N, CA, C, O and the ligand as a Tripos MOL2 file, in Angstrom:
@<TRIPOS>MOLECULE
protein
  265   263    67     0     0
PROTEIN
NO_CHARGES

@<TRIPOS>ATOM
      1 N          16.6290    0.5410  -12.9680 N.3       1 MET1
      2 CA         17.8180    0.4270  -12.1210 C.3       1 MET1
      3 C          17.5260   -0.4940  -10.9430 C.2       1 MET1
      4 O          16.4130   -0.5190  -10.4160 O.2       1 MET1
      5 N          18.5710   -1.2680  -10.5290 N.am      2 MET2
      6 CA         18.4520   -2.1250   -9.3540 C.3       2 MET2
      7 C          19.2290   -1.4940   -8.2060 C.2       2 MET2
      8 O          20.1880   -0.7550   -8.4260 O.2       2 MET2
      9 N          18.8120   -1.7880   -6.9880 N.am      3 TYR3
     10 CA         19.4040   -1.1450   -5.8180 C.3       3 TYR3
     11 C          19.7120   -2.1580   -4.7330 C.2       3 TYR3
     12 O          19.1520   -3.2540   -4.6960 O.2       3 TYR3
     13 N          20.6260   -1.7560   -3.8420 N.am      4 ALA4
     14 CA         20.9630   -2.5930   -2.6920 C.3       4 ALA4
     15 C          20.9830   -1.7440   -1.4330 C.2       4 ALA4
     16 O          21.4260   -0.5960   -1.4510 O.2       4 ALA4
     17 N          20.4950   -2.3240   -0.3340 N.am      5 ALA5
     18 CA         20.6140   -1.7370    1.0010 C.3       5 ALA5
     19 C          21.6900   -2.5380    1.7250 C.2       5 ALA5
     20 O          21.4620   -3.6870    2.1040 O.2       5 ALA5
     21 N          22.8740   -1.9310    1.9200 N.am      6 GLY6
     22 CA         23.9970   -2.6940    2.4380 C.3       6 GLY6
     23 C          24.4030   -3.7270    1.3960 C.2       6 GLY6
     24 O          24.6860   -3.3740    0.2510 O.2       6 GLY6
     25 N          24.4330   -4.9840    1.7790 N.am      7 GLN7
     26 CA         24.8280   -6.0520    0.8560 C.3       7 GLN7
     27 C          23.6230   -6.7440    0.2250 C.2       7 GLN7
     28 O          23.7800   -7.6790   -0.5590 O.2       7 GLN7
     29 N          22.4290   -6.2860    0.5670 N.am      8 THR8
     30 CA         21.2270   -7.0020    0.1560 C.3       8 THR8
     31 C          20.5470   -6.3200   -1.0200 C.2       8 THR8
     32 O          20.1290   -5.1670   -0.9180 O.2       8 THR8
     33 N          20.4380   -7.0210   -2.1190 N.am      9 LYS9
     34 CA         19.7220   -6.5010   -3.2690 C.3       9 LYS9
     35 C          18.2260   -6.4330   -2.9470 C.2       9 LYS9
     36 O          17.6660   -7.3350   -2.3240 O.2       9 LYS9
     37 N          17.6120   -5.3630   -3.3790 N.am     10 ILE10
     38 CA         16.2120   -5.1400   -3.0200 C.3      10 ILE10
     39 C          15.2750   -5.7040   -4.0790 C.2      10 ILE10
     40 O          15.4020   -5.4220   -5.2710 O.2      10 ILE10
     41 N          14.3310   -6.5100   -3.6030 N.am     11 HIS11
     42 CA         13.2560   -7.0100   -4.4600 C.3      11 HIS11
     43 C          11.9330   -6.4500   -3.9680 C.2      11 HIS11
     44 O          11.7460   -6.2360   -2.7700 O.2      11 HIS11
     45 N          11.0360   -6.2190   -4.8780 N.am     12 CYS12
     46 CA          9.7060   -5.7530   -4.5060 C.3      12 CYS12
     47 C           8.9920   -6.8460   -3.6950 C.2      12 CYS12
     48 O           8.9360   -7.9960   -4.1310 O.2      12 CYS12
     49 N           8.4430   -6.4950   -2.5120 N.am     13 PRO13
     50 CA          7.7410   -7.5020   -1.7050 C.3      13 PRO13
     51 C           6.3930   -7.9070   -2.3140 C.2      13 PRO13
     52 O           5.8000   -8.9120   -1.9200 O.2      13 PRO13
     53 N           5.9340   -7.1340   -3.2510 N.am     14 CYS14
     54 CA          4.6430   -7.4240   -3.8780 C.3      14 CYS14
     55 C           4.7840   -8.3990   -5.0510 C.2      14 CYS14
     56 O           4.1200   -9.4350   -5.0930 O.2      14 CYS14
     57 N           5.6640   -8.0520   -6.0050 N.am     15 CYS15
     58 CA          5.7020   -8.8180   -7.2570 C.3      15 CYS15
     59 C           7.0750   -9.4310   -7.5350 C.2      15 CYS15
     60 O           7.2700  -10.0570   -8.5770 O.2      15 CYS15
     61 N           8.0430   -9.2550   -6.6010 N.am     16 ARG16
     62 CA          9.3910   -9.8280   -6.7190 C.3      16 ARG16
     63 C          10.2080   -9.2120   -7.8580 C.2      16 ARG16
     64 O          11.2760   -9.7250   -8.1930 O.2      16 ARG16
     65 N           9.7380   -8.1550   -8.4360 N.am     17 ASN17
     66 CA         10.5120   -7.4270   -9.4380 C.3      17 ASN17
     67 C          11.7550   -6.8060   -8.7780 C.2      17 ASN17
     68 O          11.7540   -6.5570   -7.5730 O.2      17 ASN17
     69 N          12.8120   -6.5570   -9.5640 N.am     18 ASP18
     70 CA         14.0200   -5.9740   -8.9680 C.3      18 ASP18
     71 C          14.4590   -4.6730   -9.6370 C.2      18 ASP18
     72 O          15.6030   -4.2540   -9.4560 O.2      18 ASP18
     73 N          13.5950   -4.0330  -10.3930 N.am     19 THR19
     74 CA         13.9310   -2.7380  -10.9790 C.3      19 THR19
     75 C          12.9880   -1.6720  -10.4340 C.2      19 THR19
     76 O          11.7730   -1.8550  -10.3650 O.2      19 THR19
     77 N          13.6030   -0.5360  -10.0440 N.am     20 PHE20
     78 CA         12.8700    0.5270   -9.3640 C.3      20 PHE20
     79 C          13.2670    1.8890   -9.9140 C.2      20 PHE20
     80 O          14.3300    2.0440  -10.5150 O.2      20 PHE20
     81 N          12.4090    2.8610   -9.7030 N.am     21 ASP21
     82 CA         12.7670    4.2680   -9.8730 C.3      21 ASP21
     83 C          13.0110    4.8480   -8.4940 C.2      21 ASP21
     84 O          12.1990    4.6680   -7.5860 O.2      21 ASP21
     85 N          14.1400    5.5530   -8.3340 N.am     22 LYS22
     86 CA         14.4760    6.1400   -7.0330 C.3      22 LYS22
     87 C          14.0500    7.5930   -6.9760 C.2      22 LYS22
     88 O          14.1470    8.3250   -7.9600 O.2      22 LYS22
     89 N          13.5780    7.9990   -5.8070 N.am     23 ASP23
     90 CA         13.2130    9.3960   -5.5920 C.3      23 ASP23
     91 C          13.4200    9.7140   -4.1090 C.2      23 ASP23
     92 O          13.7350    8.8290   -3.3140 O.2      23 ASP23
     93 N          13.2430   10.9700   -3.7520 N.am     24 TYR24
     94 CA         13.4230   11.3850   -2.3660 C.3      24 TYR24
     95 C          12.1870   12.1140   -1.8830 C.2      24 TYR24
     96 O          11.5310   12.8200   -2.6490 O.2      24 TYR24
     97 N          11.8720   11.9410   -0.6100 N.am     25 ARG25
     98 CA         10.7520   12.6510    0.0050 C.3      25 ARG25
     99 C          11.1960   13.2030    1.3450 C.2      25 ARG25
    100 O          11.9100   12.5390    2.0950 O.2      25 ARG25
    101 N          10.7730   14.4130    1.6410 N.am     26 GLN26
    102 CA         11.0740   14.9840    2.9480 C.3      26 GLN26
    103 C          10.1040   14.4480    3.9820 C.2      26 GLN26
    104 O           8.9080   14.3050    3.7300 O.2      26 GLN26
    105 N          10.6600   14.1510    5.1680 N.am     27 LEU27
    106 CA          9.8440   13.5770    6.2310 C.3      27 LEU27
    107 C           9.2900   14.6510    7.1670 C.2      27 LEU27
    108 O           8.3860   14.3840    7.9590 O.2      27 LEU27
    109 N           9.8370   15.8670    7.0740 N.am     28 ASN28
    110 CA          9.5270   16.8760    8.0830 C.3      28 ASN28
    111 C           8.1570   17.5160    7.8810 C.2      28 ASN28
    112 O           7.5200   17.3700    6.8380 O.2      28 ASN28
    113 N           7.7430   18.2110    8.8950 N.am     29 SER29
    114 CA          6.6120   19.1220    8.7760 C.3      29 SER29
    115 C           7.1630   20.5440    8.6940 C.2      29 SER29
    116 O           8.2940   20.7910    9.1100 O.2      29 SER29
    117 N           6.3880   21.4650    8.1700 N.am     30 ARG30
    118 CA          6.8320   22.8580    8.0920 C.3      30 ARG30
    119 C           7.1160   23.4350    9.4750 C.2      30 ARG30
    120 O           8.0270   24.2490    9.6220 O.2      30 ARG30
    121 N           6.3750   23.0420   10.4620 N.am     31 GLY31
    122 CA          6.5340   23.5770   11.8110 C.3      31 GLY31
    123 C           7.9250   23.3660   12.3630 C.2      31 GLY31
    124 O           8.4210   24.2080   13.1110 O.2      31 GLY31
    125 N           8.5680   22.2660   12.0170 N.am     32 ALA32
    126 CA          9.8960   21.9760   12.5410 C.3      32 ALA32
    127 C          10.8820   23.0330   12.0940 C.2      32 ALA32
    128 O          11.7190   23.4620   12.8890 O.2      32 ALA32
    129 N          10.8100   23.4730   10.8290 N.am     33 THR33
    130 CA         11.7090   24.5090   10.3250 C.3      33 THR33
    131 C          11.4050   25.8480   10.9870 C.2      33 THR33
    132 O          12.3230   26.5930   11.3300 O.2      33 THR33
    133 N          10.1430   26.1520   11.1650 N.am     34 PHE34
    134 CA          9.7370   27.4230   11.7890 C.3      34 PHE34
    135 C          10.3310   27.5630   13.1790 C.2      34 PHE34
    136 O          10.7530   28.6550   13.5610 O.2      34 PHE34
    137 N          10.3720   26.4900   13.9340 N.am     35 PHE35
    138 CA         10.8940   26.5380   15.2910 C.3      35 PHE35
    139 C          12.3860   26.2630   15.3630 C.2      35 PHE35
    140 O          12.9250   26.0820   16.4540 O.2      35 PHE35
    141 N          13.0700   26.2280   14.2090 N.am     36 GLY36
    142 CA         14.5170   26.0680   14.2090 C.3      36 GLY36
    143 C          14.9700   24.6420   14.4200 C.2      36 GLY36
    144 O          16.1430   24.4080   14.7140 O.2      36 GLY36
    145 N          14.0830   23.6930   14.2800 N.am     37 LEU37
    146 CA         14.4450   22.2900   14.4950 C.3      37 LEU37
    147 C          14.8060   21.6310   13.1690 C.2      37 LEU37
    148 O          14.1980   20.6400   12.7640 O.2      37 LEU37
    149 N          15.8040   22.1980   12.5050 N.am     38 ASP38
    150 CA         16.1300   21.6900   11.1670 C.3      38 ASP38
    151 C          16.6780   20.2760   11.1790 C.2      38 ASP38
    152 O          16.6560   19.5880   10.1580 O.2      38 ASP38
    153 N          17.1730   19.8360   12.3410 N.am     39 TRP39
    154 CA         17.6660   18.4600   12.4040 C.3      39 TRP39
    155 C          16.5400   17.4520   12.1820 C.2      39 TRP39
    156 O          16.7810   16.2880   11.8620 O.2      39 TRP39
    157 N          15.3210   17.9180   12.3570 N.am     40 VAL40
    158 CA         14.1790   17.0320   12.1270 C.3      40 VAL40
    159 C          13.9810   16.7890   10.6340 C.2      40 VAL40
    160 O          13.4270   15.7710   10.2190 O.2      40 VAL40
    161 N          14.4530   17.7630    9.8310 N.am     41 ASN41
    162 CA         14.2070   17.6800    8.3900 C.3      41 ASN41
    163 C          15.1450   16.6740    7.7390 C.2      41 ASN41
    164 O          16.3280   16.9550    7.5460 O.2      41 ASN41
    165 N          14.6270   15.5270    7.4080 N.am     42 ARG42
    166 CA         15.4490   14.5110    6.7620 C.3      42 ARG42
    167 C          14.7930   14.0670    5.4760 C.2      42 ARG42
    168 O          13.5700   14.0690    5.3410 O.2      42 ARG42
    169 N          15.6300   13.6900    4.5420 N.am     43 ASN43
    170 CA         15.1110   13.0960    3.3210 C.3      43 ASN43
    171 C          15.0800   11.5850    3.4530 C.2      43 ASN43
    172 O          16.0590   10.9600    3.8610 O.2      43 ASN43
    173 N          13.9650   11.0220    3.1100 N.am     44 ALA44
    174 CA         13.8880    9.5700    2.9930 C.3      44 ALA44
    175 C          14.0730    9.2130    1.5230 C.2      44 ALA44
    176 O          13.6970    9.9740    0.6310 O.2      44 ALA44
    177 N          14.6540    8.0520    1.2920 N.am     45 THR45
    178 CA         14.7770    7.5360   -0.0660 C.3      45 THR45
    179 C          13.5800    6.6450   -0.3450 C.2      45 THR45
    180 O          13.2270    5.7980    0.4750 O.2      45 THR45
    181 N          12.9620    6.8310   -1.4830 N.am     46 ILE46
    182 CA         11.8720    5.9210   -1.8460 C.3      46 ILE46
    183 C          12.2100    5.2190   -3.1540 C.2      46 ILE46
    184 O          12.8230    5.7980   -4.0510 O.2      46 ILE46
    185 N          11.8000    3.9720   -3.2380 N.am     47 LEU47
    186 CA         11.9260    3.2060   -4.4800 C.3      47 LEU47
    187 C          10.5170    2.8430   -4.9420 C.2      47 LEU47
    188 O           9.7130    2.3030   -4.1830 O.2      47 LEU47
    189 N          10.2430    3.1530   -6.1970 N.am     48 VAL48
    190 CA          8.9380    2.8140   -6.7660 C.3      48 VAL48
    191 C           9.1340    1.6470   -7.7330 C.2      48 VAL48
    192 O           9.8540    1.7730   -8.7230 O.2      48 VAL48
    193 N           8.5020    0.5290   -7.4500 N.am     49 CYS49
    194 CA          8.6250   -0.6620   -8.2940 C.3      49 CYS49
    195 C           8.1330   -0.3500   -9.7050 C.2      49 CYS49
    196 O           7.0490    0.2030   -9.8940 O.2      49 CYS49
    197 N           8.9580   -0.7200  -10.6940 N.am     50 LYS50
    198 CA          8.5980   -0.3910  -12.0770 C.3      50 LYS50
    199 C           7.4640   -1.2710  -12.6030 C.2      50 LYS50
    200 O           6.8100   -0.9210  -13.5850 O.2      50 LYS50
    201 N           7.2320   -2.4020  -11.9550 N.am     51 ARG51
    202 CA          6.1840   -3.2880  -12.4590 C.3      51 ARG51
    203 C           4.8270   -2.9980  -11.8050 C.2      51 ARG51
    204 O           3.8170   -2.8470  -12.4920 O.2      51 ARG51
    205 N           4.8190   -2.9220  -10.4580 N.am     52 CYS52
    206 CA          3.5190   -2.8200   -9.7760 C.3      52 CYS52
    207 C           3.3280   -1.4840   -9.0600 C.2      52 CYS52
    208 O           2.2560   -1.2430   -8.5040 O.2      52 CYS52
    209 N           4.3410   -0.6030   -9.0580 N.am     53 THR53
    210 CA          4.3250    0.7300   -8.4470 C.3      53 THR53
    211 C           4.2850    0.6960   -6.9210 C.2      53 THR53
    212 O           3.9680    1.7090   -6.2990 O.2      53 THR53
    213 N           4.5930   -0.4280   -6.3130 N.am     54 TYR54
    214 CA          4.7570   -0.4760   -4.8620 C.3      54 TYR54
    215 C           5.8530    0.5050   -4.4520 C.2      54 TYR54
    216 O           6.8700    0.6120   -5.1370 O.2      54 TYR54
    217 N           5.6610    1.2170   -3.3510 N.am     55 ILE55
    218 CA          6.6590    2.1750   -2.8590 C.3      55 ILE55
    219 C           7.3120    1.6310   -1.5970 C.2      55 ILE55
    220 O           6.6370    1.3030   -0.6210 O.2      55 ILE55
    221 N           8.6560    1.5400   -1.6360 N.am     56 ALA56
    222 CA          9.4320    1.1340   -0.4630 C.3      56 ALA56
    223 C          10.1770    2.3570    0.0580 C.2      56 ALA56
    224 O          10.7380    3.1250   -0.7240 O.2      56 ALA56
    225 N          10.1830    2.5410    1.3910 N.am     57 TRP57
    226 CA         10.8180    3.6970    2.0140 C.3      57 TRP57
    227 C          12.0820    3.2840    2.7410 C.2      57 TRP57
    228 O          12.1270    2.2350    3.3830 O.2      57 TRP57
    229 N          13.1270    4.1290    2.6340 N.am     58 PHE58
    230 CA         14.3920    3.8720    3.3270 C.3      58 PHE58
    231 C          14.8880    5.1690    3.9510 C.2      58 PHE58
    232 O          14.7120    6.2460    3.3810 O.2      58 PHE58
    233 N          15.5090    5.0630    5.1260 N.am     59 MET59
    234 CA         16.0470    6.2510    5.7960 C.3      59 MET59
    235 C          17.4200    6.6330    5.2610 C.2      59 MET59
    236 O          17.8090    7.7960    5.3580 O.2      59 MET59
    237 N          18.1560    5.6920    4.7040 N.am     60 ASP60
    238 CA         19.4760    5.9820    4.1510 C.3      60 ASP60
    239 C          19.4420    5.8670    2.6360 C.2      60 ASP60
    240 O          18.5580    5.2390    2.0540 O.2      60 ASP60
    241 N          20.4400    6.5000    2.0170 N.am     61 ASP61
    242 CA         20.5190    6.3810    0.5670 C.3      61 ASP61
    243 C          20.9180    4.9560    0.1900 C.2      61 ASP61
    244 O          21.5040    4.2340    0.9980 O.2      61 ASP61
    245 N          20.6050    4.5660   -1.0160 N.am     62 LEU62
    246 CA         20.8120    3.1930   -1.4470 C.3      62 LEU62
    247 C          21.9020    3.1140   -2.5050 C.2      62 LEU62
    248 O          22.1510    4.0680   -3.2420 O.2      62 LEU62
    249 N          22.5340    1.9730   -2.5610 N.am     63 LYS63
    250 CA         23.5680    1.7400   -3.5650 C.3      63 LYS63
    251 C          22.9050    1.3040   -4.8720 C.2      63 LYS63
    252 O          22.0090    0.4610   -4.8890 O.2      63 LYS63
    253 N          23.3790    1.9080   -5.9640 N.am     64 GLU64
    254 CA         22.8420    1.5130   -7.2650 C.3      64 GLU64
    255 C          23.6510    0.3540   -7.8240 C.2      64 GLU64
    256 O          24.8780    0.3450   -7.7340 O.2      64 GLU64
    257 N          22.9660   -0.6190   -8.3970 N.am     65 LEU65
    258 CA         23.6180   -1.7870   -8.9870 C.3      65 LEU65
    259 C          23.5300   -1.7100  -10.4990 C.2      65 LEU65
    260 O          22.6200   -1.0950  -11.0550 O.2      65 LEU65
    261 N          24.4890   -2.3420  -11.1500 N.am     66 GLU66
    262 CA         24.4790   -2.3720  -12.6200 C.3      66 GLU66
    263 C          23.3260   -3.2010  -13.1340 C.2      66 GLU66
    264 O          23.1580   -3.3400  -14.3460 O.2      66 GLU66
    265 ZN          6.3830   -4.7160   -7.5590 Zn       67 ZN67
@<TRIPOS>BOND
     1     1     2 1
     2     2     3 1
     3     3     4 2
     4     3     5 am
     5     5     6 1
     6     6     7 1
     7     7     8 2
     8     7     9 am
     9     9    10 1
    10    10    11 1
    11    11    12 2
    12    11    13 am
    13    13    14 1
    14    14    15 1
    15    15    16 2
    16    15    17 am
    17    17    18 1
    18    18    19 1
    19    19    20 2
    20    19    21 am
    21    21    22 1
    22    22    23 1
    23    23    24 2
    24    23    25 am
    25    25    26 1
    26    26    27 1
    27    27    28 2
    28    27    29 am
    29    29    30 1
    30    30    31 1
    31    31    32 2
    32    31    33 am
    33    33    34 1
    34    34    35 1
    35    35    36 2
    36    35    37 am
    37    37    38 1
    38    38    39 1
    39    39    40 2
    40    39    41 am
    41    41    42 1
    42    42    43 1
    43    43    44 2
    44    43    45 am
    45    45    46 1
    46    46    47 1
    47    47    48 2
    48    47    49 am
    49    49    50 1
    50    50    51 1
    51    51    52 2
    52    51    53 am
    53    53    54 1
    54    54    55 1
    55    55    56 2
    56    55    57 am
    57    57    58 1
    58    58    59 1
    59    59    60 2
    60    59    61 am
    61    61    62 1
    62    62    63 1
    63    63    64 2
    64    63    65 am
    65    65    66 1
    66    66    67 1
    67    67    68 2
    68    67    69 am
    69    69    70 1
    70    70    71 1
    71    71    72 2
    72    71    73 am
    73    73    74 1
    74    74    75 1
    75    75    76 2
    76    75    77 am
    77    77    78 1
    78    78    79 1
    79    79    80 2
    80    79    81 am
    81    81    82 1
    82    82    83 1
    83    83    84 2
    84    83    85 am
    85    85    86 1
    86    86    87 1
    87    87    88 2
    88    87    89 am
    89    89    90 1
    90    90    91 1
    91    91    92 2
    92    91    93 am
    93    93    94 1
    94    94    95 1
    95    95    96 2
    96    95    97 am
    97    97    98 1
    98    98    99 1
    99    99   100 2
   100    99   101 am
   101   101   102 1
   102   102   103 1
   103   103   104 2
   104   103   105 am
   105   105   106 1
   106   106   107 1
   107   107   108 2
   108   107   109 am
   109   109   110 1
   110   110   111 1
   111   111   112 2
   112   111   113 am
   113   113   114 1
   114   114   115 1
   115   115   116 2
   116   115   117 am
   117   117   118 1
   118   118   119 1
   119   119   120 2
   120   119   121 am
   121   121   122 1
   122   122   123 1
   123   123   124 2
   124   123   125 am
   125   125   126 1
   126   126   127 1
   127   127   128 2
   128   127   129 am
   129   129   130 1
   130   130   131 1
   131   131   132 2
   132   131   133 am
   133   133   134 1
   134   134   135 1
   135   135   136 2
   136   135   137 am
   137   137   138 1
   138   138   139 1
   139   139   140 2
   140   139   141 am
   141   141   142 1
   142   142   143 1
   143   143   144 2
   144   143   145 am
   145   145   146 1
   146   146   147 1
   147   147   148 2
   148   147   149 am
   149   149   150 1
   150   150   151 1
   151   151   152 2
   152   151   153 am
   153   153   154 1
   154   154   155 1
   155   155   156 2
   156   155   157 am
   157   157   158 1
   158   158   159 1
   159   159   160 2
   160   159   161 am
   161   161   162 1
   162   162   163 1
   163   163   164 2
   164   163   165 am
   165   165   166 1
   166   166   167 1
   167   167   168 2
   168   167   169 am
   169   169   170 1
   170   170   171 1
   171   171   172 2
   172   171   173 am
   173   173   174 1
   174   174   175 1
   175   175   176 2
   176   175   177 am
   177   177   178 1
   178   178   179 1
   179   179   180 2
   180   179   181 am
   181   181   182 1
   182   182   183 1
   183   183   184 2
   184   183   185 am
   185   185   186 1
   186   186   187 1
   187   187   188 2
   188   187   189 am
   189   189   190 1
   190   190   191 1
   191   191   192 2
   192   191   193 am
   193   193   194 1
   194   194   195 1
   195   195   196 2
   196   195   197 am
   197   197   198 1
   198   198   199 1
   199   199   200 2
   200   199   201 am
   201   201   202 1
   202   202   203 1
   203   203   204 2
   204   203   205 am
   205   205   206 1
   206   206   207 1
   207   207   208 2
   208   207   209 am
   209   209   210 1
   210   210   211 1
   211   211   212 2
   212   211   213 am
   213   213   214 1
   214   214   215 1
   215   215   216 2
   216   215   217 am
   217   217   218 1
   218   218   219 1
   219   219   220 2
   220   219   221 am
   221   221   222 1
   222   222   223 1
   223   223   224 2
   224   223   225 am
   225   225   226 1
   226   226   227 1
   227   227   228 2
   228   227   229 am
   229   229   230 1
   230   230   231 1
   231   231   232 2
   232   231   233 am
   233   233   234 1
   234   234   235 1
   235   235   236 2
   236   235   237 am
   237   237   238 1
   238   238   239 1
   239   239   240 2
   240   239   241 am
   241   241   242 1
   242   242   243 1
   243   243   244 2
   244   243   245 am
   245   245   246 1
   246   246   247 1
   247   247   248 2
   248   247   249 am
   249   249   250 1
   250   250   251 1
   251   251   252 2
   252   251   253 am
   253   253   254 1
   254   254   255 1
   255   255   256 2
   256   255   257 am
   257   257   258 1
   258   258   259 1
   259   259   260 2
   260   259   261 am
   261   261   262 1
   262   262   263 1
   263   263   264 2
@<TRIPOS>SUBSTRUCTURE
     1 MET1         2 RESIDUE 1 A MET
     2 MET2         6 RESIDUE 1 A MET
     3 TYR3        10 RESIDUE 1 A TYR
     4 ALA4        14 RESIDUE 1 A ALA
     5 ALA5        18 RESIDUE 1 A ALA
     6 GLY6        22 RESIDUE 1 A GLY
     7 GLN7        26 RESIDUE 1 A GLN
     8 THR8        30 RESIDUE 1 A THR
     9 LYS9        34 RESIDUE 1 A LYS
    10 ILE10       38 RESIDUE 1 A ILE
    11 HIS11       42 RESIDUE 1 A HIS
    12 CYS12       46 RESIDUE 1 A CYS
    13 PRO13       50 RESIDUE 1 A PRO
    14 CYS14       54 RESIDUE 1 A CYS
    15 CYS15       58 RESIDUE 1 A CYS
    16 ARG16       62 RESIDUE 1 A ARG
    17 ASN17       66 RESIDUE 1 A ASN
    18 ASP18       70 RESIDUE 1 A ASP
    19 THR19       74 RESIDUE 1 A THR
    20 PHE20       78 RESIDUE 1 A PHE
    21 ASP21       82 RESIDUE 1 A ASP
    22 LYS22       86 RESIDUE 1 A LYS
    23 ASP23       90 RESIDUE 1 A ASP
    24 TYR24       94 RESIDUE 1 A TYR
    25 ARG25       98 RESIDUE 1 A ARG
    26 GLN26      102 RESIDUE 1 A GLN
    27 LEU27      106 RESIDUE 1 A LEU
    28 ASN28      110 RESIDUE 1 A ASN
    29 SER29      114 RESIDUE 1 A SER
    30 ARG30      118 RESIDUE 1 A ARG
    31 GLY31      122 RESIDUE 1 A GLY
    32 ALA32      126 RESIDUE 1 A ALA
    33 THR33      130 RESIDUE 1 A THR
    34 PHE34      134 RESIDUE 1 A PHE
    35 PHE35      138 RESIDUE 1 A PHE
    36 GLY36      142 RESIDUE 1 A GLY
    37 LEU37      146 RESIDUE 1 A LEU
    38 ASP38      150 RESIDUE 1 A ASP
    39 TRP39      154 RESIDUE 1 A TRP
    40 VAL40      158 RESIDUE 1 A VAL
    41 ASN41      162 RESIDUE 1 A ASN
    42 ARG42      166 RESIDUE 1 A ARG
    43 ASN43      170 RESIDUE 1 A ASN
    44 ALA44      174 RESIDUE 1 A ALA
    45 THR45      178 RESIDUE 1 A THR
    46 ILE46      182 RESIDUE 1 A ILE
    47 LEU47      186 RESIDUE 1 A LEU
    48 VAL48      190 RESIDUE 1 A VAL
    49 CYS49      194 RESIDUE 1 A CYS
    50 LYS50      198 RESIDUE 1 A LYS
    51 ARG51      202 RESIDUE 1 A ARG
    52 CYS52      206 RESIDUE 1 A CYS
    53 THR53      210 RESIDUE 1 A THR
    54 TYR54      214 RESIDUE 1 A TYR
    55 ILE55      218 RESIDUE 1 A ILE
    56 ALA56      222 RESIDUE 1 A ALA
    57 TRP57      226 RESIDUE 1 A TRP
    58 PHE58      230 RESIDUE 1 A PHE
    59 MET59      234 RESIDUE 1 A MET
    60 ASP60      238 RESIDUE 1 A ASP
    61 ASP61      242 RESIDUE 1 A ASP
    62 LEU62      246 RESIDUE 1 A LEU
    63 LYS63      250 RESIDUE 1 A LYS
    64 GLU64      254 RESIDUE 1 A GLU
    65 LEU65      258 RESIDUE 1 A LEU
    66 GLU66      262 RESIDUE 1 A GLU
    67 ZN67       265 GROUP 0 **** ****
């Protein structure tokens, strides 16, 4: 799958490939939830390059392209 951030199609900075696997990772630490700071708990979007496995991180969700 190919993705875009806003109007910009994403290419791998390592190998210039444009197909990725998308996944999500939590940015928080457990301590934030314990102290009631749930606003700290955010999911980051990650794209893993299908050719070289480079991982790109994004704070917002990404648009999927055909
Ligand atoms: Zn790559």
